[in-house]
HTML snippet that shows the backbone in 3Dmol.js (N, CA, C, O; Angstrom):
<script src="https://3Dmol.org/build/3Dmol-min.js"></script>
<div id="view" style="width:600px;height:400px;position:relative"></div>
<script>
const pdb = `
ATOM      1  N   MET A   1     -42.179  82.193 -28.473  1.00  0.00           N
ATOM      2  CA  MET A   1     -43.373  81.716 -27.812  1.00  0.00           C
ATOM      3  C   MET A   1     -43.462  80.207 -28.013  1.00  0.00           C
ATOM      4  O   MET A   1     -43.271  79.699 -29.118  1.00  0.00           O
ATOM      5  N   SER A   2     -43.747  79.522 -26.954  1.00  0.00           N
ATOM      6  CA  SER A   2     -43.868  78.071 -27.061  1.00  0.00           C
ATOM      7  C   SER A   2     -45.251  77.696 -27.575  1.00  0.00           C
ATOM      8  O   SER A   2     -46.181  78.503 -27.555  1.00  0.00           O
ATOM      9  N   ASN A   3     -45.362  76.484 -28.023  1.00  0.00           N
ATOM     10  CA  ASN A   3     -46.610  75.960 -28.561  1.00  0.00           C
ATOM     11  C   ASN A   3     -47.657  75.902 -27.446  1.00  0.00           C
ATOM     12  O   ASN A   3     -47.473  75.167 -26.476  1.00  0.00           O
ATOM     13  N   PRO A   4     -48.746  76.657 -27.564  1.00  0.00           N
ATOM     14  CA  PRO A   4     -49.757  76.648 -26.509  1.00  0.00           C
ATOM     15  C   PRO A   4     -50.515  75.327 -26.410  1.00  0.00           C
ATOM     16  O   PRO A   4     -51.238  75.107 -25.439  1.00  0.00           O
ATOM     17  N   ALA A   5     -50.365  74.451 -27.388  1.00  0.00           N
ATOM     18  CA  ALA A   5     -51.042  73.157 -27.336  1.00  0.00           C
ATOM     19  C   ALA A   5     -50.302  72.156 -26.447  1.00  0.00           C
ATOM     20  O   ALA A   5     -50.829  71.083 -26.154  1.00  0.00           O
ATOM     21  N   LEU A   6     -49.092  72.499 -26.019  1.00  0.00           N
ATOM     22  CA  LEU A   6     -48.355  71.597 -25.128  1.00  0.00           C
ATOM     23  C   LEU A   6     -49.057  71.518 -23.780  1.00  0.00           C
ATOM     24  O   LEU A   6     -49.512  72.531 -23.250  1.00  0.00           O
ATOM     25  N   GLU A   7     -49.142  70.329 -23.234  1.00  0.00           N
ATOM     26  CA  GLU A   7     -49.703  70.141 -21.896  1.00  0.00           C
ATOM     27  C   GLU A   7     -48.798  70.871 -20.904  1.00  0.00           C
ATOM     28  O   GLU A   7     -47.575  70.831 -21.033  1.00  0.00           O
ATOM     29  N   ALA A   8     -49.387  71.527 -19.929  1.00  0.00           N
ATOM     30  CA  ALA A   8     -48.647  72.399 -19.013  1.00  0.00           C
ATOM     31  C   ALA A   8     -47.481  71.681 -18.332  1.00  0.00           C
ATOM     32  O   ALA A   8     -46.385  72.234 -18.248  1.00  0.00           O
ATOM     33  N   GLY A   9     -47.699  70.482 -17.856  1.00  0.00           N
ATOM     34  CA  GLY A   9     -46.630  69.748 -17.184  1.00  0.00           C
ATOM     35  C   GLY A   9     -45.483  69.418 -18.118  1.00  0.00           C
ATOM     36  O   GLY A   9     -44.316  69.485 -17.732  1.00  0.00           O
ATOM     37  N   HIS A  10     -45.821  69.059 -19.356  1.00  0.00           N
ATOM     38  CA  HIS A  10     -44.791  68.747 -20.350  1.00  0.00           C
ATOM     39  C   HIS A  10     -44.009  70.012 -20.696  1.00  0.00           C
ATOM     40  O   HIS A  10     -42.781  69.988 -20.780  1.00  0.00           O
ATOM     41  N   ARG A  11     -44.731  71.119 -20.895  1.00  0.00           N
ATOM     42  CA  ARG A  11     -44.072  72.386 -21.193  1.00  0.00           C
ATOM     43  C   ARG A  11     -43.130  72.780 -20.044  1.00  0.00           C
ATOM     44  O   ARG A  11     -42.000  73.206 -20.284  1.00  0.00           O
ATOM     45  N   ASP A  12     -43.596  72.636 -18.810  1.00  0.00           N
ATOM     46  CA  ASP A  12     -42.755  72.968 -17.655  1.00  0.00           C
ATOM     47  C   ASP A  12     -41.477  72.130 -17.644  1.00  0.00           C
ATOM     48  O   ASP A  12     -40.397  72.642 -17.350  1.00  0.00           O
ATOM     49  N   ALA A  13     -41.603  70.847 -17.962  1.00  0.00           N
ATOM     50  CA  ALA A  13     -40.428  69.967 -17.996  1.00  0.00           C
ATOM     51  C   ALA A  13     -39.463  70.403 -19.095  1.00  0.00           C
ATOM     52  O   ALA A  13     -38.248  70.384 -18.900  1.00  0.00           O
ATOM     53  N   LEU A  14     -40.001  70.795 -20.243  1.00  0.00           N
ATOM     54  CA  LEU A  14     -39.146  71.252 -21.337  1.00  0.00           C
ATOM     55  C   LEU A  14     -38.451  72.561 -20.986  1.00  0.00           C
ATOM     56  O   LEU A  14     -37.281  72.752 -21.319  1.00  0.00           O
ATOM     57  N   VAL A  15     -39.161  73.457 -20.321  1.00  0.00           N
ATOM     58  CA  VAL A  15     -38.546  74.722 -19.895  1.00  0.00           C
ATOM     59  C   VAL A  15     -37.425  74.443 -18.903  1.00  0.00           C
ATOM     60  O   VAL A  15     -36.376  75.086 -18.950  1.00  0.00           O
ATOM     61  N   LYS A  16     -37.641  73.494 -18.014  1.00  0.00           N
ATOM     62  CA  LYS A  16     -36.593  73.121 -17.055  1.00  0.00           C
ATOM     63  C   LYS A  16     -35.367  72.592 -17.798  1.00  0.00           C
ATOM     64  O   LYS A  16     -34.236  72.942 -17.462  1.00  0.00           O
ATOM     65  N   GLN A  17     -35.593  71.746 -18.807  1.00  0.00           N
ATOM     66  CA  GLN A  17     -34.479  71.229 -19.609  1.00  0.00           C
ATOM     67  C   GLN A  17     -33.744  72.369 -20.306  1.00  0.00           C
ATOM     68  O   GLN A  17     -32.515  72.388 -20.362  1.00  0.00           O
ATOM     69  N   LEU A  18     -34.513  73.319 -20.838  1.00  0.00           N
ATOM     70  CA  LEU A  18     -33.917  74.460 -21.527  1.00  0.00           C
ATOM     71  C   LEU A  18     -33.034  75.264 -20.581  1.00  0.00           C
ATOM     72  O   LEU A  18     -31.908  75.618 -20.929  1.00  0.00           O
ATOM     73  N   MET A  19     -33.537  75.549 -19.398  1.00  0.00           N
ATOM     74  CA  MET A  19     -32.763  76.346 -18.448  1.00  0.00           C
ATOM     75  C   MET A  19     -31.514  75.595 -17.982  1.00  0.00           C
ATOM     76  O   MET A  19     -30.457  76.200 -17.805  1.00  0.00           O
ATOM     77  N   GLU A  20     -31.634  74.288 -17.785  1.00  0.00           N
ATOM     78  CA  GLU A  20     -30.456  73.488 -17.415  1.00  0.00           C
ATOM     79  C   GLU A  20     -29.413  73.522 -18.529  1.00  0.00           C
ATOM     80  O   GLU A  20     -28.214  73.620 -18.268  1.00  0.00           O
ATOM     81  N   ALA A  21     -29.882  73.441 -19.770  1.00  0.00           N
ATOM     82  CA  ALA A  21     -28.959  73.473 -20.903  1.00  0.00           C
ATOM     83  C   ALA A  21     -28.282  74.836 -21.007  1.00  0.00           C
ATOM     84  O   ALA A  21     -27.092  74.913 -21.312  1.00  0.00           O
ATOM     85  N   ARG A  22     -29.025  75.904 -20.757  1.00  0.00           N
ATOM     86  CA  ARG A  22     -28.420  77.240 -20.790  1.00  0.00           C
ATOM     87  C   ARG A  22     -27.367  77.396 -19.693  1.00  0.00           C
ATOM     88  O   ARG A  22     -26.316  78.000 -19.909  1.00  0.00           O
ATOM     89  N   ARG A  23     -27.661  76.849 -18.525  1.00  0.00           N
ATOM     90  CA  ARG A  23     -26.658  76.895 -17.452  1.00  0.00           C
ATOM     91  C   ARG A  23     -25.424  76.081 -17.844  1.00  0.00           C
ATOM     92  O   ARG A  23     -24.297  76.456 -17.520  1.00  0.00           O
ATOM     93  N   ALA A  24     -25.645  74.969 -18.542  1.00  0.00           N
ATOM     94  CA  ALA A  24     -24.521  74.143 -18.993  1.00  0.00           C
ATOM     95  C   ALA A  24     -23.665  74.895 -20.011  1.00  0.00           C
ATOM     96  O   ALA A  24     -22.441  74.764 -20.008  1.00  0.00           O
ATOM     97  N   VAL A  25     -24.299  75.678 -20.877  1.00  0.00           N
ATOM     98  CA  VAL A  25     -23.540  76.501 -21.826  1.00  0.00           C
ATOM     99  C   VAL A  25     -22.639  77.460 -21.053  1.00  0.00           C
ATOM    100  O   VAL A  25     -21.447  77.576 -21.337  1.00  0.00           O
ATOM    101  N   ALA A  26     -23.226  78.141 -20.075  1.00  0.00           N
ATOM    102  CA  ALA A  26     -22.447  79.110 -19.292  1.00  0.00           C
ATOM    103  C   ALA A  26     -21.295  78.429 -18.557  1.00  0.00           C
ATOM    104  O   ALA A  26     -20.179  78.946 -18.532  1.00  0.00           O
ATOM    105  N   GLY A  27     -21.562  77.290 -17.971  1.00  0.00           N
ATOM    106  CA  GLY A  27     -20.512  76.574 -17.252  1.00  0.00           C
ATOM    107  C   GLY A  27     -19.396  76.119 -18.169  1.00  0.00           C
ATOM    108  O   GLY A  27     -18.219  76.194 -17.818  1.00  0.00           O
ATOM    109  N   ALA A  28     -19.774  75.648 -19.343  1.00  0.00           N
ATOM    110  CA  ALA A  28     -18.765  75.197 -20.301  1.00  0.00           C
ATOM    111  C   ALA A  28     -17.914  76.367 -20.777  1.00  0.00           C
ATOM    112  O   ALA A  28     -16.705  76.229 -20.963  1.00  0.00           O
ATOM    113  N   ARG A  29     -18.542  77.508 -20.971  1.00  0.00           N
ATOM    114  CA  ARG A  29     -17.771  78.690 -21.377  1.00  0.00           C
ATOM    115  C   ARG A  29     -16.794  79.101 -20.285  1.00  0.00           C
ATOM    116  O   ARG A  29     -15.632  79.403 -20.553  1.00  0.00           O
ATOM    117  N   ARG A  30     -17.284  79.106 -19.054  1.00  0.00           N
ATOM    118  CA  ARG A  30     -16.394  79.470 -17.937  1.00  0.00           C
ATOM    119  C   ARG A  30     -15.221  78.499 -17.834  1.00  0.00           C
ATOM    120  O   ARG A  30     -14.104  78.888 -17.493  1.00  0.00           O
ATOM    121  N   GLY A  31     -15.491  77.241 -18.133  1.00  0.00           N
ATOM    122  CA  GLY A  31     -14.449  76.223 -18.063  1.00  0.00           C
ATOM    123  C   GLY A  31     -13.645  76.070 -19.337  1.00  0.00           C
ATOM    124  O   GLY A  31     -12.749  75.229 -19.414  1.00  0.00           O
ATOM    125  N   HIS A  32     -13.962  76.888 -20.347  1.00  0.00           N
ATOM    126  CA  HIS A  32     -13.253  76.832 -21.634  1.00  0.00           C
ATOM    127  C   HIS A  32     -13.280  75.424 -22.226  1.00  0.00           C
ATOM    128  O   HIS A  32     -12.291  74.956 -22.790  1.00  0.00           O
ATOM    129  N   ASP A  33     -14.429  74.757 -22.090  1.00  0.00           N
ATOM    130  CA  ASP A  33     -14.593  73.387 -22.592  1.00  0.00           C
ATOM    131  C   ASP A  33     -15.453  73.439 -23.855  1.00  0.00           C
ATOM    132  O   ASP A  33     -16.681  73.447 -23.780  1.00  0.00           O
ATOM    133  N   GLU A  34     -14.800  73.474 -25.003  1.00  0.00           N
ATOM    134  CA  GLU A  34     -15.510  73.621 -26.274  1.00  0.00           C
ATOM    135  C   GLU A  34     -16.435  72.449 -26.567  1.00  0.00           C
ATOM    136  O   GLU A  34     -17.526  72.644 -27.104  1.00  0.00           O
ATOM    137  N   THR A  35     -16.021  71.242 -26.226  1.00  0.00           N
ATOM    138  CA  THR A  35     -16.862  70.068 -26.468  1.00  0.00           C
ATOM    139  C   THR A  35     -18.129  70.135 -25.632  1.00  0.00           C
ATOM    140  O   THR A  35     -19.227  69.913 -26.143  1.00  0.00           O
ATOM    141  N   ALA A  36     -17.983  70.439 -24.360  1.00  0.00           N
ATOM    142  CA  ALA A  36     -19.153  70.546 -23.482  1.00  0.00           C
ATOM    143  C   ALA A  36     -20.053  71.686 -23.923  1.00  0.00           C
ATOM    144  O   ALA A  36     -21.277  71.580 -23.842  1.00  0.00           O
ATOM    145  N   GLU A  37     -19.454  72.778 -24.389  1.00  0.00           N
ATOM    146  CA  GLU A  37     -20.267  73.906 -24.850  1.00  0.00           C
ATOM    147  C   GLU A  37     -21.085  73.517 -26.076  1.00  0.00           C
ATOM    148  O   GLU A  37     -22.265  73.856 -26.168  1.00  0.00           O
ATOM    149  N   ALA A  38     -20.473  72.813 -27.010  1.00  0.00           N
ATOM    150  CA  ALA A  38     -21.198  72.372 -28.208  1.00  0.00           C
ATOM    151  C   ALA A  38     -22.343  71.436 -27.830  1.00  0.00           C
ATOM    152  O   ALA A  38     -23.440  71.536 -28.379  1.00  0.00           O
ATOM    153  N   GLU A  39     -22.084  70.530 -26.895  1.00  0.00           N
ATOM    154  CA  GLU A  39     -23.141  69.615 -26.444  1.00  0.00           C
ATOM    155  C   GLU A  39     -24.265  70.382 -25.756  1.00  0.00           C
ATOM    156  O   GLU A  39     -25.440  70.063 -25.938  1.00  0.00           O
ATOM    157  N   ALA A  40     -23.908  71.390 -24.967  1.00  0.00           N
ATOM    158  CA  ALA A  40     -24.921  72.184 -24.274  1.00  0.00           C
ATOM    159  C   ALA A  40     -25.745  72.998 -25.266  1.00  0.00           C
ATOM    160  O   ALA A  40     -26.960  73.115 -25.109  1.00  0.00           O
ATOM    161  N   HIS A  41     -25.096  73.561 -26.285  1.00  0.00           N
ATOM    162  CA  HIS A  41     -25.837  74.300 -27.314  1.00  0.00           C
ATOM    163  C   HIS A  41     -26.814  73.368 -28.034  1.00  0.00           C
ATOM    164  O   HIS A  41     -27.938  73.762 -28.344  1.00  0.00           O
ATOM    165  N   ALA A  42     -26.387  72.149 -28.294  1.00  0.00           N
ATOM    166  CA  ALA A  42     -27.273  71.174 -28.938  1.00  0.00           C
ATOM    167  C   ALA A  42     -28.469  70.869 -28.041  1.00  0.00           C
ATOM    168  O   ALA A  42     -29.585  70.702 -28.533  1.00  0.00           O
ATOM    169  N   ALA A  43     -28.247  70.795 -26.733  1.00  0.00           N
ATOM    170  CA  ALA A  43     -29.346  70.548 -25.794  1.00  0.00           C
ATOM    171  C   ALA A  43     -30.311  71.728 -25.766  1.00  0.00           C
ATOM    172  O   ALA A  43     -31.523  71.536 -25.671  1.00  0.00           O
ATOM    173  N   VAL A  44     -29.781  72.948 -25.848  1.00  0.00           N
ATOM    174  CA  VAL A  44     -30.641  74.136 -25.923  1.00  0.00           C
ATOM    175  C   VAL A  44     -31.505  74.048 -27.173  1.00  0.00           C
ATOM    176  O   VAL A  44     -32.711  74.289 -27.117  1.00  0.00           O
ATOM    177  N   ASP A  45     -30.893  73.703 -28.297  1.00  0.00           N
ATOM    178  CA  ASP A  45     -31.635  73.617 -29.552  1.00  0.00           C
ATOM    179  C   ASP A  45     -32.727  72.555 -29.475  1.00  0.00           C
ATOM    180  O   ASP A  45     -33.849  72.792 -29.922  1.00  0.00           O
ATOM    181  N   ARG A  46     -32.415  71.393 -28.919  1.00  0.00           N
ATOM    182  CA  ARG A  46     -33.424  70.328 -28.797  1.00  0.00           C
ATOM    183  C   ARG A  46     -34.606  70.793 -27.951  1.00  0.00           C
ATOM    184  O   ARG A  46     -35.759  70.533 -28.293  1.00  0.00           O
ATOM    185  N   ALA A  47     -34.320  71.475 -26.858  1.00  0.00           N
ATOM    186  CA  ALA A  47     -35.401  71.952 -25.993  1.00  0.00           C
ATOM    187  C   ALA A  47     -36.245  72.994 -26.710  1.00  0.00           C
ATOM    188  O   ALA A  47     -37.471  72.974 -26.603  1.00  0.00           O
ATOM    189  N   LYS A  48     -35.609  73.900 -27.436  1.00  0.00           N
ATOM    190  CA  LYS A  48     -36.354  74.938 -28.148  1.00  0.00           C
ATOM    191  C   LYS A  48     -37.226  74.336 -29.254  1.00  0.00           C
ATOM    192  O   LYS A  48     -38.356  74.777 -29.464  1.00  0.00           O
ATOM    193  N   VAL A  49     -36.706  73.343 -29.949  1.00  0.00           N
ATOM    194  CA  VAL A  49     -37.510  72.669 -30.980  1.00  0.00           C
ATOM    195  C   VAL A  49     -38.703  71.976 -30.328  1.00  0.00           C
ATOM    196  O   VAL A  49     -39.823  72.067 -30.830  1.00  0.00           O
ATOM    197  N   ALA A  50     -38.472  71.291 -29.222  1.00  0.00           N
ATOM    198  CA  ALA A  50     -39.562  70.590 -28.528  1.00  0.00           C
ATOM    199  C   ALA A  50     -40.623  71.562 -28.019  1.00  0.00           C
ATOM    200  O   ALA A  50     -41.807  71.229 -27.980  1.00  0.00           O
ATOM    201  N   LEU A  51     -40.197  72.761 -27.631  1.00  0.00           N
ATOM    202  CA  LEU A  51     -41.142  73.774 -27.158  1.00  0.00           C
ATOM    203  C   LEU A  51     -41.885  74.458 -28.306  1.00  0.00           C
ATOM    204  O   LEU A  51     -42.879  75.149 -28.080  1.00  0.00           O
ATOM    205  N   GLY A  52     -41.406  74.268 -29.527  1.00  0.00           N
ATOM    206  CA  GLY A  52     -42.025  74.916 -30.671  1.00  0.00           C
ATOM    207  C   GLY A  52     -41.459  76.285 -30.958  1.00  0.00           C
ATOM    208  O   GLY A  52     -42.036  77.040 -31.741  1.00  0.00           O
ATOM    209  N   GLU A  53     -40.336  76.624 -30.337  1.00  0.00           N
ATOM    210  CA  GLU A  53     -39.711  77.925 -30.551  1.00  0.00           C
ATOM    211  C   GLU A  53     -38.798  77.925 -31.769  1.00  0.00           C
ATOM    212  O   GLU A  53     -38.469  78.986 -32.299  1.00  0.00           O
ATOM    213  N   ARG A  54     -38.391  76.748 -32.214  1.00  0.00           N
ATOM    214  CA  ARG A  54     -37.581  76.577 -33.419  1.00  0.00           C
ATOM    215  C   ARG A  54     -38.153  75.390 -34.174  1.00  0.00           C
ATOM    216  O   ARG A  54     -38.935  74.605 -33.638  1.00  0.00           O
ATOM    217  N   GLY A  55     -37.749  75.280 -35.417  1.00  0.00           N
ATOM    218  CA  GLY A  55     -38.226  74.152 -36.210  1.00  0.00           C
ATOM    219  C   GLY A  55     -39.543  74.477 -36.892  1.00  0.00           C
ATOM    220  O   GLY A  55     -39.889  75.647 -37.051  1.00  0.00           O
ATOM    221  N   PRO A  56     -40.273  73.458 -37.294  1.00  0.00           N
ATOM    222  CA  PRO A  56     -41.536  73.678 -38.001  1.00  0.00           C
ATOM    223  C   PRO A  56     -42.518  74.481 -37.144  1.00  0.00           C
ATOM    224  O   PRO A  56     -42.569  74.332 -35.923  1.00  0.00           O
ATOM    225  N   VAL A  57     -43.285  75.326 -37.809  1.00  0.00           N
ATOM    226  CA  VAL A  57     -44.267  76.127 -37.076  1.00  0.00           C
ATOM    227  C   VAL A  57     -45.366  75.233 -36.529  1.00  0.00           C
ATOM    228  O   VAL A  57     -45.688  74.201 -37.118  1.00  0.00           O
ATOM    229  N   TRP A  58     -45.940  75.632 -35.401  1.00  0.00           N
ATOM    230  CA  TRP A  58     -46.987  74.850 -34.760  1.00  0.00           C
ATOM    231  C   TRP A  58     -48.369  75.409 -35.063  1.00  0.00           C
ATOM    232  O   TRP A  58     -49.372  74.771 -34.744  1.00  0.00           O
ATOM    233  N   TRP A  59     -48.440  76.577 -35.668  1.00  0.00           N
ATOM    234  CA  TRP A  59     -49.749  77.155 -35.968  1.00  0.00           C
ATOM    235  C   TRP A  59     -50.158  76.772 -37.382  1.00  0.00           C
ATOM    236  O   TRP A  59     -49.322  76.431 -38.218  1.00  0.00           O
ATOM    237  N   ASP A  60     -51.452  76.836 -37.630  1.00  0.00           N
ATOM    238  CA  ASP A  60     -51.960  76.386 -38.931  1.00  0.00           C
ATOM    239  C   ASP A  60     -52.912  77.392 -39.569  1.00  0.00           C
ATOM    240  O   ASP A  60     -53.801  77.015 -40.332  1.00  0.00           O
ATOM    241  N   ASP A  61     -52.721  78.686 -39.251  1.00  0.00           N
ATOM    242  CA  ASP A  61     -53.607  79.700 -39.819  1.00  0.00           C
ATOM    243  C   ASP A  61     -53.040  80.352 -41.074  1.00  0.00           C
ATOM    244  O   ASP A  61     -53.623  81.302 -41.598  1.00  0.00           O
ATOM    245  N   GLY A  62     -51.907  79.849 -41.559  1.00  0.00           N
ATOM    246  CA  GLY A  62     -51.327  80.345 -42.793  1.00  0.00           C
ATOM    247  C   GLY A  62     -50.403  81.539 -42.637  1.00  0.00           C
ATOM    248  O   GLY A  62     -49.798  81.968 -43.620  1.00  0.00           O
ATOM    249  N   THR A  63     -50.274  82.087 -41.444  1.00  0.00           N
ATOM    250  CA  THR A  63     -49.376  83.225 -41.267  1.00  0.00           C
ATOM    251  C   THR A  63     -47.926  82.752 -41.323  1.00  0.00           C
ATOM    252  O   THR A  63     -47.605  81.644 -40.893  1.00  0.00           O
ATOM    253  N   PRO A  64     -47.057  83.607 -41.857  1.00  0.00           N
ATOM    254  CA  PRO A  64     -45.659  83.193 -41.993  1.00  0.00           C
ATOM    255  C   PRO A  64     -44.937  83.157 -40.649  1.00  0.00           C
ATOM    256  O   PRO A  64     -45.364  83.774 -39.673  1.00  0.00           O
ATOM    257  N   ASP A  65     -43.849  82.427 -40.630  1.00  0.00           N
ATOM    258  CA  ASP A  65     -42.991  82.360 -39.451  1.00  0.00           C
ATOM    259  C   ASP A  65     -42.011  83.526 -39.523  1.00  0.00           C
ATOM    260  O   ASP A  65     -41.097  83.527 -40.348  1.00  0.00           O
ATOM    261  N   LEU A  66     -42.204  84.511 -38.662  1.00  0.00           N
ATOM    262  CA  LEU A  66     -41.343  85.690 -38.663  1.00  0.00           C
ATOM    263  C   LEU A  66     -40.315  85.656 -37.539  1.00  0.00           C
ATOM    264  O   LEU A  66     -39.595  86.630 -37.321  1.00  0.00           O
ATOM    265  N   ASN A  67     -40.248  84.539 -36.829  1.00  0.00           N
ATOM    266  CA  ASN A  67     -39.218  84.393 -35.810  1.00  0.00           C
ATOM    267  C   ASN A  67     -37.851  84.464 -36.480  1.00  0.00           C
ATOM    268  O   ASN A  67     -37.677  84.042 -37.623  1.00  0.00           O
ATOM    269  N   ARG A  68     -36.902  84.998 -35.753  1.00  0.00           N
ATOM    270  CA  ARG A  68     -35.523  85.089 -36.223  1.00  0.00           C
ATOM    271  C   ARG A  68     -35.398  85.965 -37.464  1.00  0.00           C
ATOM    272  O   ARG A  68     -34.488  85.775 -38.271  1.00  0.00           O
ATOM    273  N   HIS A  69     -36.310  86.926 -37.617  1.00  0.00           N
ATOM    274  CA  HIS A  69     -36.237  87.935 -38.668  1.00  0.00           C
ATOM    275  C   HIS A  69     -36.118  89.298 -37.998  1.00  0.00           C
ATOM    276  O   HIS A  69     -36.632  89.506 -36.899  1.00  0.00           O
ATOM    277  N   MET A  70     -35.455  90.199 -38.649  1.00  0.00           N
ATOM    278  CA  MET A  70     -35.369  91.558 -38.122  1.00  0.00           C
ATOM    279  C   MET A  70     -36.719  92.234 -38.332  1.00  0.00           C
ATOM    280  O   MET A  70     -37.304  92.128 -39.410  1.00  0.00           O
ATOM    281  N   ALA A  71     -37.212  92.921 -37.323  1.00  0.00           N
ATOM    282  CA  ALA A  71     -38.531  93.554 -37.399  1.00  0.00           C
ATOM    283  C   ALA A  71     -38.632  94.490 -38.595  1.00  0.00           C
ATOM    284  O   ALA A  71     -39.696  94.597 -39.205  1.00  0.00           O
ATOM    285  N   ARG A  72     -37.552  95.161 -38.935  1.00  0.00           N
ATOM    286  CA  ARG A  72     -37.609  96.124 -40.041  1.00  0.00           C
ATOM    287  C   ARG A  72     -37.784  95.456 -41.401  1.00  0.00           C
ATOM    288  O   ARG A  72     -38.057  96.141 -42.386  1.00  0.00           O
ATOM    289  N   THR A  73     -37.634  94.133 -41.476  1.00  0.00           N
ATOM    290  CA  THR A  73     -37.807  93.422 -42.748  1.00  0.00           C
ATOM    291  C   THR A  73     -39.095  92.607 -42.770  1.00  0.00           C
ATOM    292  O   THR A  73     -39.259  91.721 -43.608  1.00  0.00           O
ATOM    293  N   THR A  74     -39.999  92.904 -41.856  1.00  0.00           N
ATOM    294  CA  THR A  74     -41.259  92.160 -41.753  1.00  0.00           C
ATOM    295  C   THR A  74     -42.432  93.112 -41.949  1.00  0.00           C
ATOM    296  O   THR A  74     -42.231  94.320 -42.074  1.00  0.00           O
ATOM    297  N   PRO A  75     -43.646  92.590 -41.979  1.00  0.00           N
ATOM    298  CA  PRO A  75     -44.817  93.464 -42.052  1.00  0.00           C
ATOM    299  C   PRO A  75     -44.938  94.414 -40.852  1.00  0.00           C
ATOM    300  O   PRO A  75     -45.770  95.320 -40.864  1.00  0.00           O
ATOM    301  N   TYR A  76     -44.123  94.213 -39.829  1.00  0.00           N
ATOM    302  CA  TYR A  76     -44.144  95.077 -38.645  1.00  0.00           C
ATOM    303  C   TYR A  76     -43.145  96.222 -38.757  1.00  0.00           C
ATOM    304  O   TYR A  76     -42.881  96.899 -37.763  1.00  0.00           O
ATOM    305  N   ALA A  77     -42.587  96.455 -39.932  1.00  0.00           N
ATOM    306  CA  ALA A  77     -41.545  97.467 -40.110  1.00  0.00           C
ATOM    307  C   ALA A  77     -42.019  98.861 -39.710  1.00  0.00           C
ATOM    308  O   ALA A  77     -41.293  99.577 -39.022  1.00  0.00           O
ATOM    309  N   ASP A  78     -43.217  99.260 -40.124  1.00  0.00           N
ATOM    310  CA  ASP A  78     -43.715 100.598 -39.778  1.00  0.00           C
ATOM    311  C   ASP A  78     -43.883 100.744 -38.278  1.00  0.00           C
ATOM    312  O   ASP A  78     -43.511 101.767 -37.704  1.00  0.00           O
ATOM    313  N   TRP A  79     -44.441  99.728 -37.645  1.00  0.00           N
ATOM    314  CA  TRP A  79     -44.597  99.756 -36.190  1.00  0.00           C
ATOM    315  C   TRP A  79     -43.235  99.881 -35.526  1.00  0.00           C
ATOM    316  O   TRP A  79     -43.054 100.687 -34.614  1.00  0.00           O
ATOM    317  N   PHE A  80     -42.280  99.084 -35.982  1.00  0.00           N
ATOM    318  CA  PHE A  80     -40.947  99.090 -35.391  1.00  0.00           C
ATOM    319  C   PHE A  80     -40.281 100.450 -35.568  1.00  0.00           C
ATOM    320  O   PHE A  80     -39.630 100.949 -34.650  1.00  0.00           O
ATOM    321  N   ALA A  81     -40.441 101.049 -36.744  1.00  0.00           N
ATOM    322  CA  ALA A  81     -39.828 102.352 -37.011  1.00  0.00           C
ATOM    323  C   ALA A  81     -40.379 103.431 -36.082  1.00  0.00           C
ATOM    324  O   ALA A  81     -39.692 104.412 -35.798  1.00  0.00           O
ATOM    325  N   GLY A  82     -41.604 103.260 -35.612  1.00  0.00           N
ATOM    326  CA  GLY A  82     -42.212 104.240 -34.719  1.00  0.00           C
ATOM    327  C   GLY A  82     -41.790 104.128 -33.274  1.00  0.00           C
ATOM    328  O   GLY A  82     -42.138 104.987 -32.464  1.00  0.00           O
ATOM    329  N   LEU A  83     -41.048 103.092 -32.928  1.00  0.00           N
ATOM    330  CA  LEU A  83     -40.579 102.928 -31.550  1.00  0.00           C
ATOM    331  C   LEU A  83     -39.411 103.864 -31.282  1.00  0.00           C
ATOM    332  O   LEU A  83     -38.650 104.198 -32.189  1.00  0.00           O
ATOM    333  N   ASP A  84     -39.279 104.274 -30.062  1.00  0.00           N
ATOM    334  CA  ASP A  84     -38.144 105.148 -29.689  1.00  0.00           C
ATOM    335  C   ASP A  84     -36.899 104.349 -29.471  1.00  0.00           C
ATOM    336  O   ASP A  84     -35.851 104.912 -29.154  1.00  0.00           O
TER     337      ASP A  84
END
`;
const viewer = $3Dmol.createViewer("view");
viewer.addModel(pdb, "pdb");
viewer.setStyle({}, {cartoon: {color: "spectrum"}});
viewer.zoomTo();
viewer.render();
</script>
């Protein structure tokens, strides 16, 4: 989830950058260009950090950052176990 405090136009521009970077990753893979792929992955990471999806948390209510954790190892483990 991106930072809801981002201005809509800025968020839209960052999402556009993210999608362009993801397309660049795919193109580099198809072209077997490891250097271009590494650069594209770095661009994806920069966009995700700017959107608040990676890096320091943007919320300030004291809840932990559970992104990039397996659901079964979080407080949501019981809920997750109940899913089909």
